[in-house]
C-alpha positions, 0 to 999 in steps of 0.5 A, a space after each residue: 499499499 502507498 505511503 500517501 496520506 489517506 484521502 478524507 471523504 466528505 459527506 456526499 455532496 448535493 444533499 441538504 442539511 436536513 438529509 441525515 443519511 445516504 445509502 448506495 450499493 456498489 460492485 467493487 472492482 478487483 483492483 487493489 486500492 491505490 491508497 486508503 481513505 478516511 471519512 468525515 462521517 460515520 458509515 455502516 457498510 456490509 457485504 451483500 454478495 461475494 468476497 471483499 478484501 478489507 485493507 487497514 493501515 497495519 493489516 488486512 482481512 477477507 470479508 464475506 457475505 453478511 459481514 458488517 462494518 461500523 466505520 468511524 470518522 477516525 478509521 482509515 481503510 480500503 476495499 477490493 473485490 475478490 472474484 465476481 460480483 463482490 457487492 457492498 451496501 454503504 450507508 453514510 450518516 451525519 456525525 451529529 445524528 450518531 452523537 445524538 443517538 448515543 446521548 439518548 441511549 448510553 447503553 450503546 456505549 462500546 457498541 458499534 460506532 461507539 466501540 473503542 476498538 482500534 480497528 473498525 468494529 465488525 459483526 457477522 450476520 447469518 442469512 436470516 439477519 442479512 435478509 432482515 437488514 436488507 428489507 430494512 434498508 429498502 424501507 430506509 431507501 424509499 422513505 424520508 431521509 430524516 433522523 426518525 427514519 434513520 433511527 428506526 433502521 439503526 436501533 433494532 440492529 444496535 439494541 440487538 448488539 448491545 444486549 448480546 453477550 460479548 464473546 469475541 473482541 472486535 480485532 479478532 480475525 473475521 474468520 473467527 467471528 464467523 466461526 463463533 457465530 456459526 457455533 451457536 447453531 446445533 448443527 455445528 455445536 452438536 459435533 463439539 470442537 470438531 464442528 467449530 474447527 470445521 466451520 472455521 476452515 482452519 487447522 485445529 491447532 490454529 483454531 485452538 491458538 486463536 480462541 485461547 488468544 482472543 477468548 481465553 478458553 479452549 474450543 471445547 469450553 467455547 462450544 460447551 458454552 453454546 450448548 448450555 445456552 441452547 439447553 437452557 432455552 430448550 428447558 424453558 421452551 419445551 416439554 422435552 426430557 433432559 435426555 432429549 435435550 442433551 442429545 440435541 446438544 450432542 452429549 450422550 452421557 446424561 451425567 456429563 450434561 448435568 455437570 456442564 449445565 451446573 457449571 454454566 448456570 449454577 443449578 441442575 437442569 431440573 431445578 433450573 426448569 422448575 425455578 424459572 418456570 415458577 418465576 414466569 408464572 408468579 413474578 
């Protein structure tokens, strides 16, 4: 990458002061960017189709369909299409709108645009989440370009992120973000750490080292956390037996399932189900 200082892009020209945002879709060329650029505004950017190489001053990463970036005015980066039909969606947002949103919702501190990560915060959306985001983007595109419409688009996404348990740092590799997200699916965690390694697409030792580095746990520990979160939801949302739920989690030994659940939730599965259902009935 060139040593040239980055070009700072202004908010799109020709738009009145009451226009709070501007949404565009673009197909990326396969050329490597000649220089990085920054922004004089906030930008929400996601990969709609294909693969994209994301360049930053000291690193690069590969993004795939469903990867979402929160770009702040201080972030410097560049994009390159990889293969055919690499398409992104870019939403430019005036800074004062982002600042006002944070002032009204302090719970967003550390989330998305307000993250203190040294690199642009990133999230991976599964196919359902990506479809929902695209539907919301169409409504945003066809509606008034004011603060109310923008907040109606942003708040569900940001609230979901703020309420989700933090599992992995923003500066972890994109492939690890995707693998950890995929590991919430029973199809993946049912196979234990082998399922996580499979969706990561990396060698087991490399996956193990990366998870220890960024999460401080082993692949098995991470997968068991996903299993026990799923098990708790099934205990409250179904009448299935413990053996059936344990089998869904990929655990054939019921004693081992009890041990993992007790360590994760501080209660046996039976007591957890009984206690929380009583709380739902008699708050």
